[in-house]
C-alpha positions, 0 to 999 in steps of 0.5 A, a space after each residue: 558548559 558543564 559536562 554530563 551531570 548524571 545518567 539516569 535509568 527510567 525504572 518506572 514509566 508514567 501511568 498509561 492514562 497520563 500519556 496523550 493519545 497518539 495520532 494514527 493515520 495511514 498515509 500511503 503512496 503508490 510507486 508503480 513500475 509498469 511502463 516506468 511510471 514511477 520507478 525506475 524512471 527509465 529502463 536499464 538504469 545503472 544500479 547506483 541510479 536505481 538506488 538513488 531513485 529509491 532513496 530519493 523517493 523514500 526521502 520525499 515520502 518521509 519529508 511529507 510525513 507520510 508512512 507507507 509505500 505501495 511498491 509494484 513488485 509484479 507488473 506483468 508476471 515478471 519480477 522487480 526483485 530476485 525471483 526463481 519463479 518469474 523473470 526479471 522485469 523489462 521495466 527494470 533491466 531493459 530486457 525481460 529476463 536479463 539478470 541484475 545483482 541489485 535487488 530493488 525490493 530488498 533495498 527498498 524494504 531496508 531503507 523504508 523501514 529505517 525511515 519508519 515507512 511500511 512497504 506493501 508489495 503490490 502484485 498484478 495477479 493475472 496480467 501477463 503482458 503489457 504492451 509497453 513491454 517489447 521483450 518476452 523471456 523464455 522463462 515467461 509464463 506464456 512460454 512455460 505455461 501457454 495452457 493458462 495464458 490468453 492473448 487478449 487484444 494488446 495484452 496477455 492475461 492469465 485466465 482466472 478460470 484456470 486453476 493453474 493460473 491461480 496456483 501460479 500467482 499464489 506461488 509467486 505471492 507466497 514466495 515474496 511473503 516468505 523471503 522479504 519482510 514486506 508489511 503487506 500484500 496489495 492488489 489494485 483493480 485488475 482481475 479480469 481486464 478492462 475491455 479491449 476493442 476490435 477493429 470495429 471498436 466493439 468490446 472483445 470478450 475475454 477468451 475463457 469460452 473453453 472453460 465455460 463450455 466445460 462448466 456448462 457440460 458438467 451441469 453448472 448452474 451459475 450465470 457466466 458473470 457469476 461463474 467468473 466472479 466465483 473464480 476471482 473470489 476463490 483466488 482472493 480468499 485463498 490468498 488471504 488464507 495462505 499468506 497469513 499461514 506464513 506470517 500472522 502479522 502480514 496485512 492484506 489490502 486491495 484497491 478496487 475501482 471506485 464504483 462497485 456498481 452504478 447507483 442512480 439513486 445516489 447519482 452515481 454513474 459510470 463503469 461497473 466493476 462488478 459486471 465488467 471486471 468481475 470484482 465483488 469488492 463489497 463482498 471482500 470488505 463485508 466478509 472481512 477477507 481484507 484488512 483494508 480496502 482502498 477504493 480508487 475515488 479518483 474524482 473531485 467533490 463537484 464531479 456530477 455522477 462521481 462525487 468523492 464524498 458520496 462514493 466514500 460514504 457508500 463504501 463506509 456504509 458497506 464496511 459491516 466487518 469493521 475493516 479499514 477503508 482508505 480511499 485512493 486519491 488522484 494526485 495525478 489528476 491535479 490540474 485536469 480541470 479547474 476543480 481538481 487542485 491541491 486544495 481539493 486533495 486537501 479537502 478530500 483528506 479532511 473529509 476522510 478524517 471527519 467520517 472514518 474511524 481510522 483515518 487514511 488514504 493512498 495517493 496515485 502516484 509517487 510521480 505526482 508528488 515528486 513533480 509537485 503538481 499544483 504545489 501539492 508538496 507544500 499543501 501536504 507538509 504545511 497544511 494537511 500532514 503537520 505532524 508525523 502519524 503513527 501507523 494504524 493498528 489492525 486489532 483483528 490481526 492477533 500478533 504479539 505486542 512489541 517489547 518496550 525499549 530500555 531508555 537511558 537519560 543523560 542530563 546536561 546543562 543545555 540538553 536532555 538526551 534519551 537513548 534506547 535500544 533498538 527493538 527487532 521489527 520495530 517500525 516507529 518509536 513514540 517518544 513521550 515527554 513530560 515537561 513544564 507544559 505537560 505531556 507531548 509526543 514525537 514519532 520517530 522512525 526505527 532508524 532513530 534510537 535517540 533524541 536530544 531536547 532542550 533542558 530549558 523545557 524542564 523535562 521531568 520524564 521521557 517514555 519511549 514506546 515501540 510501534 511494530 510493523 503491524 502498527 501495535 504499540 508496546 505497553 
């Protein structure tokens, strides 16, 4: 075999119109920490076991050609990271407030980005305590700020009508955005809680009576439900403004319950998130408050009153601001009935692709993929995600276009190798190759800065472009 014959520097890139369009798709999965659903798999795991679980989780995401994780960093006014504001989570250490030297969020962000995977930091904004926990630290908000904390059935909750509640949660979120290179801030469907019930099985009203009466005495004119929604909306809008003051490139996403309100005219029945969680998710979408909305469409196509495509179409019709709509997909329900199969999940993804401008979806949750429910891994890898996808762009987020790498080509008798310099804050690289068959491309994670290709292909040009953490591609 001949030694390297030549080293060439690419001076002139191919014209933009020659390069093929890249496939863009958001392929996410939730990693829940509350009640040890996904990570860690049990409380009090040693550091090395925690690291192993994180790397194995990310390796599975990468192997399935997915490109985003939504990692729950604050399950209940606690922290799955090093925080000076809230105590370490019991779900992590086994005892709320027990410190550990290992920071799972810091580790996960570094390992995910190296694999070309976005990290969305998932916060529960108002849940203060979950009954799966057994300990309460002296530094927990229920001890330090009992004025804003409410006991609600088996749970504790921050009262959304208390300004101090909103300020406390906003402070926590801003702290994470400042200190960690997370790609997004994410909320799920919990604002006001789902109704708890008393001993007679009657719904318990949320205990914000004192603040409601003060509002009425002040001359307030809103109905109580509207008053509650106003406080939630105020918080949602404030979070969006404040995090983007810290970092222009931060993404903001919310995953509400899949039904805004029941719609008899479309045969949509069920829970009313607008009336019971006081979550006006349609407003957040239409106002452009969020960068993406991921309504939890956790039902199969054939489900009467809750059909996946009917609900998806409705949410897309509400998207007058042109934000991204990527449904939450119920991988956890595979096997729940004869219609909920891995094939049904695949058909839902294809439905999204057929009707959305920018494709995407988020699976709940990682455990379902890890346990390979219904053979979902094979379906995703070999039928649904047959090639890697570039993360979507957010054209309304005004950030700088990333720099393009400098590429060095080494030509040998049997191979052609391209090497390039790493670009700060890159998440992926798109490698375009022109050979005897024309142009093609590959998507590589930011941890890869080289590629080797067979010389038999007759390679004529190689162009490498950077994909930023916000999905922008270099020129």
